[in-house]
C-alpha positions as CSV (number, residue, x, y, z in Angstrom):
1,A,-5.0,-7.5,19.4
2,S,-5.5,-7.5,15.6
3,T,-3.0,-9.3,13.4
4,S,-2.6,-8.7,9.7
5,R,-3.4,-11.7,7.6
6,L,-0.3,-11.0,5.5
7,D,1.9,-11.3,8.6
8,A,0.6,-14.8,9.2
9,L,1.5,-16.0,5.7
10,P,4.9,-17.7,5.2
11,R,7.5,-15.5,3.6
12,V,8.7,-16.7,0.2
13,T,12.4,-16.1,-0.3
14,C,15.0,-16.9,-2.9
15,P,17.1,-19.9,-1.6
16,N,20.3,-18.2,-3.0
17,H,19.5,-14.6,-2.0
18,P,17.2,-14.8,1.1
19,D,17.5,-11.1,1.8
20,A,16.5,-10.0,-1.7
21,I,13.1,-8.4,-2.1
22,L,11.2,-10.5,-4.6
23,V,9.6,-8.8,-7.7
24,E,6.0,-9.7,-8.5
25,D,5.5,-10.1,-12.2
26,Y,1.7,-10.0,-12.4
27,R,1.5,-10.6,-16.1
28,A,3.3,-14.0,-15.9
29,G,2.1,-14.7,-12.3
30,D,5.6,-15.2,-11.0
31,M,7.7,-14.1,-8.0
32,I,11.2,-13.4,-9.2
33,C,14.5,-12.8,-7.5
34,P,16.0,-9.5,-8.7
35,E,19.5,-10.7,-8.0
36,C,19.7,-13.9,-10.1
37,G,16.4,-14.1,-12.0
38,L,15.2,-17.3,-10.3
39,V,11.4,-17.8,-10.2
40,V,10.8,-18.8,-6.6
41,G,7.1,-18.6,-6.6
42,D,4.4,-18.7,-9.3
43,R,0.8,-18.0,-9.9
44,V,0.6,-14.6,-8.1
45,I,-3.0,-13.5,-8.6
46,D,-3.6,-9.8,-9.0
47,V,-7.0,-9.3,-7.5
48,G,-7.0,-5.5,-7.3
49,S,-5.0,-2.4,-6.8
50,E,-2.5,-3.0,-4.0
51,W,-0.3,0.0,-4.6
52,R,2.1,2.0,-2.5
53,T,1.8,5.7,-2.4
54,F,5.0,7.7,-2.1
55,S,4.2,10.8,-0.1
56,N,7.5,12.6,-1.1
57,D,6.4,12.8,-4.7
58,K,5.5,16.3,-5.7
59,A,3.2,15.6,-8.6
60,T,-0.3,16.9,-8.2
61,K,-1.7,13.5,-9.2
62,D,-1.2,10.6,-6.8
63,P,1.5,8.5,-8.5
64,S,0.7,5.1,-7.0
65,R,3.3,2.6,-8.0
66,V,4.0,-1.1,-7.8
67,G,7.5,-2.2,-7.0
68,D,10.8,-0.9,-8.1
69,S,13.3,-3.7,-7.9
70,Q,15.8,-4.3,-10.6
71,N,17.5,-7.3,-12.2
72,P,21.0,-6.4,-13.5
73,L,20.8,-9.1,-16.2
74,L,17.8,-7.5,-17.8
75,S,18.1,-4.7,-20.3
76,D,15.3,-2.6,-18.7
77,G,16.1,-3.8,-15.2
78,D,12.6,-2.9,-14.3
79,L,9.5,-5.0,-13.7
80,S,7.4,-2.1,-12.2
81,T,4.2,-0.6,-13.4
82,M,3.3,3.1,-13.1
83,I,-0.2,4.3,-13.4
84,G,-1.2,8.0,-13.4
85,K,-4.8,8.7,-12.3
86,G,-7.3,10.6,-14.4
87,T,-10.7,12.0,-13.4
88,G,-14.0,12.5,-15.1
89,A,-15.7,10.7,-18.0
90,A,-13.1,12.2,-20.4
91,S,-10.4,10.1,-18.7
92,F,-11.8,6.9,-20.1
93,D,-12.1,5.5,-23.7
94,E,-15.2,3.9,-25.1
95,F,-14.2,0.5,-23.6
96,G,-13.9,2.0,-20.1
97,N,-10.1,1.9,-20.1
98,S,-8.1,4.8,-18.6
99,K,-6.4,7.1,-21.1
100,Y,-3.9,8.1,-18.6
101,Q,-2.3,4.7,-18.0
102,N,1.4,4.7,-18.5
103,R,2.5,1.2,-17.9
104,R,6.2,0.1,-17.9
105,T,6.3,-3.6,-18.1
106,M,8.9,-6.2,-19.0
107,S,10.0,-5.9,-22.7
108,S,9.7,-8.9,-25.0
109,S,13.5,-9.3,-25.0
110,D,13.6,-9.3,-21.2
111,R,10.7,-11.7,-21.1
112,A,12.7,-14.1,-23.4
113,M,15.8,-13.8,-21.2
114,M,13.7,-14.4,-18.0
115,N,12.2,-17.5,-19.5
116,A,15.7,-18.7,-20.5
117,F,17.0,-18.0,-17.0
118,K,14.2,-20.1,-15.5
119,E,14.9,-23.0,-17.9
120,I,18.6,-22.8,-17.1
121,T,17.9,-23.0,-13.3
122,T,15.6,-26.0,-13.9
123,M,18.2,-27.8,-16.0
124,A,20.9,-27.1,-13.4
125,D,18.8,-28.4,-10.6
126,R,18.1,-31.6,-12.4
127,I,21.8,-32.5,-12.5
128,N,22.7,-30.8,-9.1
129,L,24.9,-28.0,-10.5
130,P,26.0,-25.3,-8.1
131,R,24.9,-21.7,-8.2
132,N,28.0,-20.3,-9.8
133,I,27.3,-22.5,-12.9
134,V,23.8,-21.0,-13.2
135,D,25.2,-17.5,-12.9
136,R,27.8,-18.0,-15.6
137,T,25.3,-19.7,-17.9
138,N,22.9,-16.7,-17.4
139,N,25.6,-14.3,-18.4
140,L,26.7,-16.3,-21.4
141,F,23.1,-16.5,-22.6
142,K,22.7,-12.7,-22.1
143,Q,25.8,-12.0,-24.2
144,V,24.7,-14.3,-27.0
145,Y,21.1,-13.0,-26.9
146,E,22.1,-9.4,-27.1
147,Q,24.5,-9.9,-29.9
148,K,21.8,-11.7,-31.9
149,S,24.6,-13.9,-33.2
150,L,22.5,-17.1,-33.1
151,K,19.4,-15.6,-34.7
152,G,17.1,-18.4,-35.8
153,R,18.2,-20.8,-33.2
154,A,15.8,-21.8,-30.4
155,N,16.4,-20.1,-27.0
156,D,16.2,-23.5,-25.3
157,A,19.0,-24.8,-27.5
158,I,21.1,-21.8,-26.9
159,A,20.6,-22.0,-23.1
160,S,21.5,-25.7,-23.2
161,A,24.7,-25.0,-25.0
162,C,25.5,-22.1,-22.6
163,L,25.1,-24.5,-19.7
164,Y,27.4,-27.0,-21.3
165,I,30.0,-24.3,-21.9
166,A,29.6,-22.9,-18.3
167,C,30.2,-26.4,-16.9
168,R,33.5,-26.8,-18.8
169,Q,34.7,-23.3,-17.9
170,E,34.0,-23.8,-14.2
171,G,35.8,-27.2,-14.2
172,V,32.8,-29.4,-13.7
173,P,32.2,-30.7,-17.3
174,R,29.0,-32.5,-18.3
175,T,28.6,-34.5,-21.5
176,F,26.3,-33.5,-24.3
177,K,24.3,-36.6,-23.4
178,E,23.7,-35.3,-19.9
179,I,22.7,-31.8,-21.0
180,C,20.5,-33.4,-23.7
181,A,18.7,-35.5,-21.0
182,V,17.6,-32.5,-19.0
183,S,16.9,-30.1,-21.8
184,R,15.0,-32.2,-24.4
185,I,17.2,-30.7,-27.1
186,S,19.0,-33.0,-29.4
187,K,22.8,-33.5,-28.9
188,K,23.3,-32.5,-32.5
189,E,21.5,-29.1,-32.0
190,I,23.3,-28.4,-28.7
191,G,26.6,-29.2,-30.5
192,R,25.8,-26.8,-33.3
193,C,24.9,-24.0,-30.8
194,F,28.0,-24.8,-28.8
195,K,30.3,-24.1,-31.8
196,L,28.4,-21.0,-32.8
197,I,28.6,-19.6,-29.3
198,L,32.3,-20.1,-29.0
199,K,32.8,-18.4,-32.3
200,A,30.4,-15.5,-31.5
201,L,31.9,-14.8,-28.1
202,E,35.5,-15.5,-29.3
203,T,36.1,-17.8,-26.4
204,S,37.2,-21.3,-25.9
205,V,37.0,-24.2,-23.5
206,D,39.5,-26.8,-22.4
207,L,39.3,-30.2,-24.0
208,I,37.6,-32.8,-21.9
209,T,39.7,-35.8,-20.7
210,T,38.7,-39.0,-19.0
211,G,40.3,-37.7,-15.9
212,D,37.7,-35.0,-15.7
213,F,35.1,-37.6,-15.0
214,M,37.1,-40.0,-12.9
215,S,36.3,-38.3,-9.6
216,R,32.6,-38.1,-10.4
217,N,32.5,-41.9,-11.2
218,W,34.6,-42.7,-8.1
219,R,32.2,-40.8,-5.8
220,Y,29.2,-42.4,-7.5
221,C,30.7,-45.9,-7.0
222,W,31.7,-45.2,-3.4
223,C,28.2,-44.0,-2.5
224,C,26.7,-47.1,-4.1
């Protein structure tokens, strides 16, 4: 009995959404969860045309397509590529490229957000933050990015400040020093972005008290 080599390969899944069908971003070489934007696998190598043909399409040309998963946090919500086929020498330019290619790839703004989501997940993992913190941070970053209210500020700094805000809003505050340690952004810059974000989103966070950190310190001492 013949067994497909693909069936023998281990299935890569998102740890937070194991049932989600991952999206292959060939340009970046990443496997991305469409539910939360987490990059769960990297260096996908596109070695050829591995397309699916949809027989129910009524177009005369064969509209072979790659993927159709969506990420609700992205503006396009689409990482797919569509390629229409041409025939004959007139279908190609002087460089041998098809004139009939109609590619829909991730926009530059979605690319920036996806990179920020990846950085947010990495920072959260380093200080063992739960999934709900990551989700809130992603949404905060998306709001700020789309408003363009912090234009001129580095996305990494904005993401770091969003993570700081999300932690406080979810009742698990972290200090600027802790966020600085996992982000490589200065405390001063995170603080500036923090104030600008609160103003831009017209939101606020509760003041941090020593009691907010007592349980964390107690658990740490008890474990030691």
